[in-house]
N, C-alpha and C positions, 0 to 999 in steps of 0.2 A: 407800507410795502407788503406786509404779510397779508393784509386784506386783499390786495391786488393778486397776489400769488394764489390765494384760496379761491378767488373768483375765477381765475384762469383754469385752475384745477377742476373747479365745478363745471365750467363750460366744456372742457375736454371730456370729463366723465359723462356728461349729458349727451355728448356726440357719440361716444363709443358705446355707451350702455343702452342705446335706444333699441327697441325691438322692431324687427321687420316682421310683417305678418303675411301669411299666405294660406289659402285654402283651395281645396280641389273638390269639384262636384262631378260625379259620373252619371251620365244620362244614358239610359238603355244599357247596352253591354260595354259602354266606354268606347274610346277611340279604336277604330279598326284599321286606320292607316297612320300616316305621319304628316298629313297636311295641317299646317298651323296658320291661324289667323290671329294677329295681335291688334288690340285697340287699347287706348288709354281711357281711363275713367277720371273725371275731373271733380275734385272736391275742394271746398274752402273751409276755413276755420277748423283745422286739424281733422278734417274728414267728416265733420258734423253735417255739413250742408252740401248735397250733391248738386253739381252744376250741369254735368253731362256724363251720363253713365251708359256704357255699351250694352247692347241687347244680345245676349249669348245665342238666343234662338235665331236671330237674323244672321249673326256671325256663322252659325252652323249651316246656314243655307238649306234648310229642310232635311238635314241628316237626322236619322233616328238614334244613332249611336255616336256619342261624342263625349269628350272630357273637357271640363272648364277649369282653368287654373288662374286664380286671381292672386296677385302678389304686389308688394311694393319693391320694385327693382332698385338697384343702386342709383340710377339716374332719377327715379321718382323720389327716393329718399334725399338725394342731394338737392333737388328742387324744393322739397319741403323744408330742408334745413336752411337753405338760402333765404327763403321767404318767411322764416320763423313760424312755420306751420299755417300760414294764411292760405297757401295753395298746397294741397296734399294730393297728388295724383297717384293712381295705381295702374297696373297693367293687367288686362285680361287676355288670356290665350285660350283659344278653342282649338282642340286637336280633334280631327275627324278622320 
């Protein structure tokens, strides 16, 4: 029984102590307005193999000044958790 309790405690700790990552890139002078475009990026095997990744230049639609923010949202993290890391999506937001 102690082994089972330790295993459950381990699973809870692994769920709570995961790190979410995010990074921001500024192109030109950065976003000049507040128009946002969101797209998901699709990865498998814990993010090692990209399946479908968004193109921020296309998302910016020819703008010269914009900000790119890529992160793992709660929904992305939940999907990654449910699939045991086999499918690991992220979200890219371009603000122009």
